Backbone as CSV, one residue per row, in Angstrom:
resi,resn,N_x,N_y,N_z,CA_x,CA_y,CA_z,C_x,C_y,C_z
1,SER,19.103,-21.512,-33.846,18.996,-20.157,-34.762,20.544,-19.434,-34.655
2,THR,20.908,-19.464,-33.381,22.132,-18.627,-32.939,23.292,-19.364,-33.141
3,GLN,22.963,-20.863,-33.251,24.212,-21.744,-33.473,24.448,-21.748,-35.081
4,SER,23.455,-21.667,-35.884,23.381,-21.378,-37.587,24.122,-19.982,-37.931
5,THR,23.590,-19.030,-37.067,24.439,-17.763,-37.312,25.764,-17.797,-37.118
6,TRP,25.802,-18.464,-35.747,27.425,-18.715,-35.540,28.094,-19.447,-36.728
7,GLY,27.591,-20.667,-37.004,28.434,-21.553,-37.915,28.468,-20.668,-39.405
8,THR,27.504,-19.938,-39.527,27.759,-19.351,-41.047,29.022,-18.273,-40.659
9,GLN,28.815,-17.527,-39.825,30.069,-16.575,-39.584,31.380,-17.149,-39.408
10,SER,31.473,-18.231,-38.957,32.779,-18.885,-38.964,33.052,-19.498,-40.357
11,GLN,32.121,-19.662,-41.087,32.588,-20.246,-42.416,33.117,-19.155,-43.346
12,VAL,32.166,-17.799,-42.969,32.431,-16.672,-43.720,34.192,-16.138,-43.188
13,GLU,34.135,-16.211,-42.014,35.807,-15.914,-41.430,36.727,-16.697,-42.203
14,GLU,36.258,-18.122,-42.227,37.324,-19.260,-42.641,37.738,-18.929,-44.115
15,ALA,36.751,-18.719,-44.891,36.871,-18.246,-46.303,37.586,-16.904,-46.479
16,ARG,37.480,-16.042,-45.636,37.951,-14.795,-45.706,39.735,-14.846,-45.598
17,LEU,40.127,-16.009,-44.461,41.018,-16.208,-44.306,41.916,-17.034,-45.266
18,HIS,41.329,-18.196,-45.753,41.805,-18.922,-46.848,41.930,-17.751,-48.036
19,SER,41.110,-17.114,-48.392,41.377,-16.083,-49.641,42.607,-15.249,-49.376
20,GLY,42.688,-14.646,-48.229,44.257,-14.008,-47.694,45.105,-14.514,-47.848
21,LEU,45.048,-16.061,-47.477,46.391,-16.920,-47.649,46.693,-17.398,-48.951
22,LEU,45.542,-17.497,-49.786,45.865,-17.731,-51.075,46.401,-16.311,-51.900
23,ALA,45.917,-15.035,-51.571,46.722,-14.020,-51.934,48.070,-13.732,-51.478
24,ILE,48.666,-13.925,-50.464,49.838,-14.067,-50.098,50.583,-15.193,-50.783
25,GLN,50.220,-16.286,-50.908,51.011,-17.164,-51.545,51.154,-16.850,-53.101
26,HIS,50.020,-16.231,-53.680,50.391,-15.591,-54.947,51.485,-14.629,-55.179
27,GLU,51.302,-13.528,-54.164,52.444,-12.631,-54.169,53.615,-13.189,-54.040
28,GLN,53.892,-14.209,-53.276,55.103,-14.958,-53.142,55.574,-15.437,-54.266
29,ALA,54.755,-16.290,-55.228,55.073,-16.978,-56.188,55.647,-15.997,-57.099
30,GLU,54.717,-14.765,-57.137,55.194,-13.819,-58.235,56.434,-13.296,-57.909
31,ALA,56.725,-12.887,-56.636,58.128,-12.389,-56.384,59.057,-13.059,-56.594
32,GLU,58.946,-14.664,-56.359,59.981,-15.554,-56.492,60.406,-15.774,-58.130
33,ALA,59.295,-15.574,-59.067,59.441,-15.602,-60.300,60.094,-14.296,-60.822
34,LYS,60.039,-13.207,-60.352,60.507,-11.966,-60.854,62.073,-11.895,-60.367
35,VAL,62.563,-12.683,-59.071,63.740,-12.566,-58.695,64.359,-13.840,-59.622
36,ALA,64.057,-14.885,-59.980,64.479,-16.035,-61.145,64.729,-15.274,-62.257
37,GLY,63.569,-14.547,-62.783,63.759,-14.097,-64.077,64.974,-13.008,-64.179
38,THR,65.097,-12.187,-63.260,65.812,-11.040,-63.012,67.391,-11.554,-63.050
39,SER,67.474,-12.896,-62.249,68.747,-13.674,-62.310,69.043,-14.116,-63.484
40,GLU,68.056,-14.772,-64.327,68.333,-15.321,-65.465,68.688,-14.198,-66.532
41,ALA,68.117,-13.146,-66.533,68.638,-12.062,-67.368,69.988,-11.814,-67.121
42,ASP,70.366,-11.395,-65.890,71.472,-10.982,-65.519,72.628,-11.960,-66.172
43,LYS,72.260,-13.465,-66.154,73.101,-14.433,-66.541,73.517,-14.377,-67.931
44,VAL,72.289,-13.954,-68.659,72.386,-13.936,-70.039,73.231,-12.581,-70.542
45,LYS,72.896,-11.529,-70.022,73.566,-10.170,-70.098,75.172,-10.435,-69.950
46,ALA,75.496,-11.076,-68.608,76.828,-11.283,-68.318,77.604,-12.075,-69.359
47,PHE,76.895,-13.193,-70.051,77.428,-14.225,-70.644,77.840,-13.542,-72.244
48,LEU,76.647,-12.810,-72.587,76.651,-12.095,-73.822,77.888,-10.947,-73.823
49,SER,77.926,-10.128,-72.911,78.981,-9.350,-72.992,80.426,-9.797,-72.550
50,GLY,80.529,-10.746,-71.900,81.712,-11.409,-71.686,82.521,-11.939,-73.028
51,LEU,81.410,-12.470,-73.734,81.921,-13.020,-75.196,82.018,-12.250,-76.185
52,GLU,81.801,-10.878,-76.211,81.932,-9.752,-77.218,83.382,-9.926,-77.611
53,ALA,84.482,-9.807,-77.174,85.958,-9.782,-77.586,86.001,-11.097,-78.514
54,GLU,85.743,-12.182,-78.225,85.931,-13.049,-78.873,84.942,-13.590,-80.168
55,VAL,83.461,-13.093,-79.722,82.446,-13.237,-80.917,81.667,-11.662,-80.892
56,PRO,82.322,-10.758,-81.660,81.737,-9.359,-82.130,80.468,-9.465,-82.318
57,ASP,80.015,-10.183,-83.193,78.535,-10.262,-83.749,77.625,-10.671,-82.670
58,LEU,76.547,-9.832,-82.473,75.607,-10.112,-81.469,74.879,-11.430,-81.755
59,GLU,74.441,-11.703,-82.851,73.704,-12.860,-83.308,74.577,-14.015,-83.197
60,ASP,75.589,-14.004,-83.365,76.404,-15.336,-83.012,76.667,-15.325,-81.560
61,ARG,76.975,-14.624,-81.044,76.802,-14.589,-79.264,75.419,-15.410,-78.944
62,ILE,74.394,-15.051,-79.485,73.124,-15.534,-78.910,72.933,-16.909,-79.638
63,LYS,73.424,-17.392,-80.636,73.453,-18.443,-81.157,74.407,-19.260,-80.340
64,VAL,75.582,-18.901,-79.832,76.390,-19.742,-78.824,75.777,-20.054,-77.754
65,TRP,74.915,-19.048,-77.093,74.222,-19.199,-75.776,73.066,-20.135,-76.068
66,GLU,72.333,-20.091,-77.244,71.116,-21.175,-77.462,71.876,-22.622,-77.629
67,VAL,73.021,-22.760,-78.025,73.713,-23.967,-78.252,73.909,-24.600,-76.706
68,LEU,74.379,-23.550,-75.828,74.876,-23.982,-74.566,73.572,-24.518,-73.871
69,ARG,72.336,-23.576,-73.923,71.294,-24.027,-73.147,70.469,-25.478,-73.673
70,LYS,70.833,-25.865,-75.078,70.254,-26.888,-75.469,71.074,-28.092,-75.101
71,ARG,72.332,-27.778,-74.643,73.186,-28.996,-74.183,73.006,-29.181,-72.580
72,GLU,72.529,-27.984,-72.111,72.111,-28.086,-70.719,70.784,-29.091,-70.555
73,ALA,70.063,-28.799,-71.463,68.469,-29.364,-71.423,68.793,-30.848,-71.927
74,LEU,69.655,-31.272,-72.693,70.033,-32.492,-73.128,70.490,-33.155,-71.913
75,ALA,71.490,-32.458,-71.106,72.003,-33.278,-70.204,71.136,-33.589,-68.777
76,THR,69.907,-32.669,-68.919,69.004,-32.745,-67.857,68.137,-33.950,-68.134
77,VAL,67.872,-33.958,-69.425,66.798,-35.262,-69.934,67.751,-36.294,-69.852
78,ALA,68.855,-36.415,-70.017,69.897,-37.781,-70.114,69.994,-38.088,-68.794
79,GLY,69.746,-37.394,-67.818,69.943,-37.726,-66.446,68.470,-38.256,-65.761
80,GLY,67.635,-38.207,-66.677,66.319,-38.598,-65.780,65.581,-39.567,-66.848
81,ALA,64.046,-39.674,-66.609,63.527,-40.515,-67.260,62.570,-39.813,-68.353
82,ALA,62.859,-38.439,-68.542,62.105,-37.699,-69.390,62.258,-38.028,-70.834
83,ASN,61.348,-37.627,-71.782,61.609,-37.668,-73.194,61.837,-36.280,-73.759
84,LEU,62.562,-36.271,-74.848,62.862,-34.911,-75.358,62.359,-35.204,-76.645
85,PHE,61.633,-34.266,-77.421,61.367,-34.255,-78.765,61.832,-33.112,-79.309
86,PHE,62.228,-33.259,-80.844,62.906,-32.226,-81.632,61.900,-32.063,-82.897
87,THR,61.893,-30.855,-83.266,61.432,-30.630,-84.664,62.327,-30.769,-85.773
88,PRO,62.038,-31.048,-86.814,62.668,-31.118,-87.985,63.728,-29.824,-87.885
89,SER,63.320,-28.490,-87.578,64.125,-27.379,-87.655,65.040,-27.426,-86.660
90,ASP,64.864,-28.162,-85.380,65.912,-28.217,-84.422,66.909,-29.154,-84.803
91,VAL,66.986,-29.938,-85.712,67.835,-31.026,-86.035,68.561,-30.459,-87.471
92,ASP,67.789,-29.799,-88.172,68.228,-29.514,-89.533,68.173,-30.694,-90.298
93,LEU,66.736,-31.350,-90.172,66.413,-32.618,-90.799,66.148,-32.430,-92.417
94,SER,66.597,-33.174,-93.331,66.357,-33.120,-94.524,66.197,-34.532,-95.062
95,ILE,65.131,-34.919,-95.806,64.862,-36.321,-96.467,65.398,-36.322,-98.006
96,GLU,66.216,-37.280,-98.262,66.698,-37.387,-99.509,65.911,-38.524,-100.157
97,THR,65.492,-38.392,-101.472,64.930,-39.317,-102.447,66.028,-39.749,-103.129
98,ARG,66.078,-41.226,-103.250,67.237,-41.881,-104.316,66.497,-42.359,-105.540
99,THR,67.187,-42.171,-106.541,66.307,-42.631,-107.679,66.932,-43.881,-108.123
100,GLY,67.925,-44.354,-107.893,68.882,-45.436,-108.293,68.144,-46.805,-107.811
101,PRO,68.878,-48.035,-108.262,68.524,-49.094,-107.546,68.460,-49.489,-106.152
102,PRO,67.790,-50.185,-105.447,67.477,-50.227,-103.786,68.854,-50.699,-103.459
103,LEU,69.304,-49.971,-102.213,70.342,-50.566,-101.451,70.232,-52.005,-101.084
104,SER,70.894,-53.088,-101.289,70.677,-54.373,-100.564,71.540,-54.458,-99.356
105,ALA,70.725,-55.506,-98.646,71.445,-55.645,-97.217,72.865,-56.150,-97.393
106,PRO,73.903,-55.920,-96.646,75.260,-56.328,-96.843,75.085,-58.034,-96.698
107,GLN,75.998,-58.596,-97.733,76.025,-60.011,-97.951,76.877,-60.790,-96.590
108,ASN,76.608,-61.685,-96.209,77.483,-62.293,-95.030,78.688,-63.141,-95.932
109,ALA,79.823,-62.436,-95.509,80.947,-63.273,-96.303,81.381,-64.845,-95.769
110,ALA,81.331,-64.903,-94.630,81.520,-66.009,-94.083,80.107,-66.897,-94.117
111,LYS,80.131,-68.069,-95.180,79.009,-68.924,-95.062,79.464,-70.143,-94.163
112,ARG,78.255,-70.645,-93.636,78.411,-71.937,-92.766,78.134,-72.894,-93.581
113,SER,78.967,-73.903,-93.109,78.836,-75.139,-94.161,77.944,-76.236,-93.258
């Protein structure tokens, strides 16, 4: 009976220590995310204010930032084995319907004898 009580107490202590470790890891992850977010916000702010003289309109500066971020994403995808998917609005896709005769395949000018 004493051994089972001791075993239960050690399990409770182990669970308490594990919970404490998880709480510390969670706090650390939150702190790292906050630092990363603040750093990214500072980068955006510096970019937008640094471009103000050349591009006075804030909306235009934001568009420039978005284009550069998309370029970075494409470079990252191109360097790895990832897949990238675009929506039609991402690529300004439009579909054209033709009403004339169908286009034929180009004819081979050089015929073999």
